N, C-alpha and C positions, 0 to 999 in steps of 0.2 A: 071354596074347598080348602080345608085346613091342611097343613103339611102332614104328610103321611109317615108313619113309622115304617120300618123295614117290613114287618109282618103285614101291615095294611097294604103297602105298595105291592108286595109280592102276591097277596091274595087277589088284588084287582088285576094284575097282569096275568095271573093264571086263568082267571075268568075270561080274559080277552083271548088268550091262546086256545081256550076250549072251544071257541067259536070258529077257529081256523079250519079251512079245507085245503089250504095251499100245501105245496111240497115243503116249504119252510115259512116260518113266521117269526117276526121279532117285534118286540114292544119296547118303547122308551117312554118313561113317565117322569115328568119334571114338575116341581112346584116351588114357587118363590113368594116371599113376602118382602116388599121393599118399602121403606120409609124414607122420606126426604124433606128437606127444607131449603128453600132458595131465598137469597136476599140480594138486593141491589140498592144503590144510593143510600146505603146505611140503614136500610129497613127491610124487614121480611116481606117478600112479595107472594110466595106460595108455600104451602106445605101439604103433605098428604101421605097416604099409604095405599099400596096396590097389592092385590093378590092375584097370582096367575098360576094356572095349572094346565099342562098340555100333555096329551097322550098321542104318540106317533106309532102307527102300525105299518110294518113293511112285510109284504107278502111276496113270495117268489114261486114261480112255476118254471123249473129249469133255470134258464138264464134270463127270464123275463121278470122284472121287478116292478111292483106298484106300491106307492106310499100314500097314506092318508092320515090326516091329523084331526083331532077333536078336543074339545074342552068341556064336554058333558059326559058324565060317568054313570048314568043309569044303564040298566041292562040292555034296553033297546038301542041306545046310542052306541054302546060298546059293540054290539053285534053289527050295527050299521056301518061303523068305521072299518071293521074287518072286511065286510062284504065289499065296501068301496075300494079298499086297497087291493082286493082280489080282482075286482073288475078292471082296475087300472093295470094290474099286472098282465091280465089276459090281453089287453089292448096294446101293451108296450112291445116294441121290437126286442129281439134278443140282444143282450149286452155282452159283447165278446170279452169284456173285462170283468164280468161278474164273478165274485168269489163267494162261495157258500158261507153262511153264518158260522161263527165260532162256536165250539162246544164249551163245556164247563171250564172255567178258569179259576185260578187262585189269586186273590187280591189281599194285600196288606191293609190293615185298618187305616182309613184316612184320618188326618189330624187337622181338618179345616174348620171344624165347628167349635166356637167359643160361646158358652151360654150367656155371658154378660153382653155380648154383641147381639145375640138373638133376643135378649130381653130389653133392648133400648126402648124407652118411652118417648112420647112427644115432648115431655118436659125436658128430658136429657138433651134431645136435639136442640131445643130452644135455648137451653143453658149454654151449650157449646157454641152456638151461633152468637149469643149475647156476649160471651167472652171475646169472640173475634171482633164483633162490632165495637166493643169498648176500646180495643186497641187502636182501631182505625180512627175513631173519633178523637181519642187522646192525641193522636198524631196530626189532627186537623186534616185527615184524608178521607177518601170515599171508598168503601169496600163493596165488592160484589162477590158472592160465593155460592157454593152448592155443597150440601152435606147429604150423603145418601148411605143408608145402611140396608143390608139384605141378609136374609137367611133362607135356605132352601134345601131341597133334596133332589137327587137324581137317581133313577132306578132303571134297570134294564133286565129283560128276560127274553129268551127265545125258545123255539121248539126243539132245539138241540141240547138244552139243559143249562145254558149259561144263565147266571144270576148275578147281578151287581147292584149295589146300593151305597150311597154316600150322602152326607150332609155337609153344609158349609155355611159360614158366615163371612161378611165382609163389610167394611165401612171405608168410604172414600170422601175426602174433603179437599176442595180446591178453593183458592181465594185470589182475586186480583184486586189490588189496591191502587188507586189513582190519587194524585194530588188535586187540590181544588181547581187549579187552573188547567188540568188535563195534560200537563207537560211531562209529568213523571208517572211511572208505572212499575209496580212490583208484583211478584207472583210466588205462590207456594202451593204445593200439592202433596198430599199424604194419603196412604192407603194401607190398611191392616185387616187381618182377620179378627184381631182383638182390639175392641174399642178402648180399652184402658191404656193402650199405647198412643192414642191420638190426643195431641195437645193443640187445639185450635188457637189458643192464645199465642203460643210461641211461633207457630207457623204464620199467623197474621202479623206478628211483630216483625218477622223477617221480610214479609212482603211490604209492610208499611215503611220500614227503613229503606228498602230499595226504591220504593216510589219517591220518597222525599229526596233521597240522594241522587236520583236520576233526572230530576226536573230541569237541570241546567245542562243537558247533554250537548256536547259539541261534536262536530263532524271531524273524522280523521280519514285519511286516504284508505280505500280498499287495498287489499294485497294479501300477502301470506304473513300470518302472525302466530306466535305461540298463544294458545288458548287454554283456559281452564274451563272445562265443561262440568257444570253441576250435574248430579245424577239424573235429574229429569231431562236435561238437555242431552246427555249421553245416551239415555235409554231410547229415544226416538230414532237415533242413528243405529245403535247396536241391534235393535229389533229387526232391521232390514237384513241383517245376517241371520238372526234366529229364524226368520220366516222364509229363508232362501236355502235351507239345507236339504232340500228335497233331492233324492237320488235320481229320480226320473228326469227332472229338469237338467241335472248335471249330465246324465248319460246321453240326453238328446241334444246337448250343446246349447242349452238355453239359459245358463246361469254363470255366475262368477266362478263356479266350481268345475266348469267344463274345460276340457282341453281339446285341441284339434285331433280329429280322428276318432272321436267317441270316448276317449279316456276321461277320467275325472281327477280331481286334485286330492282325493281321499288319501291320507297318509303323507301329504306334503306339508311343509312348513310355509304358511302364508302370511303370518303376522308375527309381531314381536314375541319372543319366548316368554315374556311375563304374562301373556294373555292365557288365562285358563277360564273356559266357560263350560258350565255343565247345568243339568237339571236334576232335581231330586225332590220327589213328592213328599219326602219326610223331613225336609229342611225345616228346622224349628222356626226360622224367621220368614219362610215363604213356603208354607205347606200347600200342596195342590192335590188334585184327585189321584187316586192310585189306579184308575182305569180310564181309558179314553173312550171316545164316542162309538167305536165299533167293538168295544169290549176287550181290547188288548190291555194287559197290565202295564201300568206306567212304572218304570224303574229308574234308578239313578243312571244317567248317561253322561259321559264326557264327550262334548262336542268339539271343543278345541282345547288341546292340552300342550302347554309350553309352545304355543303358536302353531301346532300341527293339527290339521283337520283329522279328527279321530273317528267320527261317525257321521252318517247321513240318515235322514228319515226315509223310510220305505213304506209305501202302501202295501197292503197284503197282496194285491195283484202284482205290483212291480217286484216285490220280494220273491214271489213264487216264480215269476218269469226269470229272475236272475239267480234263483237258488240260494238266497240268503235269508237271514232273519228279518221279519217285518218289524221295523222300529217306528213307533208312532212319534209324531212331533210333540214337544213338551208344551204344557200349559203355561209355563213361566220359565225364565232362565236366570242363572246366577253367574255373575262374573266376579272372580276373586279379586280382591284389592290389596292395598298395602295397609299401613298403620297410621298414616297421617290424616289429620282432619283437613277440611277445606281451607281453613284459616292458615294451616301450616303450608299447604300447597301455595297459597298466595304469598306467604312470607318468604318462600324460597324462589320466587319468580323475579328475575331482573326486569324484564319487559314482557307484557302480555295483555290479554283481554279475558275478562271473566264474563262467561255467558250463563245467564240464568235459565233461559228457555229457548228452544228451537221449535218452530211451528211451520205449518203449511208445507210439510215435507213431500216432495214429489220425486219419483225415480226418473233419471235422465237416460241411464244405460244399464240394463239388467246384467250384462256380462262383466261390467267392472263395478257394479253397484254404485255408480255415480249418482249422487242425490243433490237436490237443490232445495232451499228453504230460507227462512228468515230468522234472525234473532228477535227477541221480544222481552219486554217486562223487566228490564234491568240489565244493561250491558255496560261494563266498566273497564277503564284503562288502568293497568297495573304497572308500576315502575318502582324498582328498588324495594320489592317486597311489600308494597302498600298500594291500596286502591287510591289513585290520584284524582280521577274525575270520571263522570259518566260520559258515555259516547253515544252517538246516534247509531241506530241499528243497521245491520248489514244483511244483504243476500249472500248466501254461501254456496259454493259448489265443491262438494267433497265426497269421497267414497269412504265408508267406515273401514274398508280393508286398507286403504292407504293410510287412513287416520291411525289404525292400530299398528302400522309399521313406523309411524312417526311418534310413537309413544315415548314420553319423557318420564312420567311418574304417575302412579296410581295412588289415590287416597283410600280411606276406609270405606268398604262397601256399605251402602244404605238401601233400604227398601224404598222404592219410588213407584209412581204410576205413569205410564206413557200417556202423554196428552194427545197422541194420535190414535192409539188403539184401545186405551183404557185397561191395558194389561199391566199387572204388577210385576216388577222385576227387583232383583237385588244387584245393584251395580255401584261401582265407586265413582267419585269425581275423578276426572283424569286430566292431566296436563299433556297437550299435544303440540308439537312444533309444526310450523309451515301449514297451518290450517288456512284454506283459501276462502277469503271474502272477495266477492266479485264486484259488488256495487253497494251503494248506500240505500237505506230505506228510511223514509220519513215517519213511519209508524212508530208509536211509543211502545 
């Protein structure tokens, strides 16, 4: 099934709604084309393109809800999926937290679709990978990577008059480069809506340089160090804040935003006053959808402003219970930075550690957001403003809340991709004092 225009998607969903006999009915329709090319040991291993379309029907009788999914769109199949969702709804118990579907909403025009990305050809993918491989081979190193591009649409309609439609494109590239002896490793990751911003050659050069320079890593003692986290390393820690801004969890005492007695930390200063985090679907460098999964409009929201918790996310049920506005969680987050480059942050560091990547992140304590994980793919010791030598990897134990209270300096914000969630963010490299490394790791 080809990607549908707004008119085509709406016509299909209207047909689905015409079959409904439920009190309320809602239809979500999504379609995507994904192209990819994968390589390892300096040669392409797989490439391909996939097409996916899914239609989801939700039917409600009072507070009883049934949901059914299909990927066939002939009339008989459409009626069948509606009947199935209604059967499931009749069998379901009443949901005391059910909230009726939204009525008509107003949405700003999304800015996620770039035609040049939608028009990527197999040859373009191969050319971008060829540039990456040429860099690794020139450095006498071994590269493995993945390039994936996508274009798609999302549409929504319900029996109460809500209609929504958006299109998007995206391209993600990641590469790991190893030395021939396997002792050195480097990494780079990039993600954009606009493929013209992707430079696989320069990204691979960074990864190759780190691999070569890290091959003679030496062990230093674990402990508390000043660290410079590159954007990809910072993002996997910061997103644990972004994903934990739920008001209900805070009200029920289950998060770092909870206080004894049922109060929350909304309005309190919790981190350094230089920390400003917000989401904005219209940001030119990180555009996202202007509506979320249940049809609520996505707007610019300040989450942390000058270190103060300014907003929490609210489901429609919890917002109704608390008598406040239902604020959806963001699709991406932006942290304001400074003006310095990564190189300038390094140059201004007397002693510290440069961290390329953090991985295998696990939560230790949700109420303090204490996390543990490992450094990887290029960890270096800094002294007197220069990288002196590579060091063996560490396990860390750190909370991003404590980290943002130990902030020394922020660099210029860059778009990056989380290696844990695959979500795109706009975050700066950051210099942090007293970052806790608890033990050594032999992995490269």
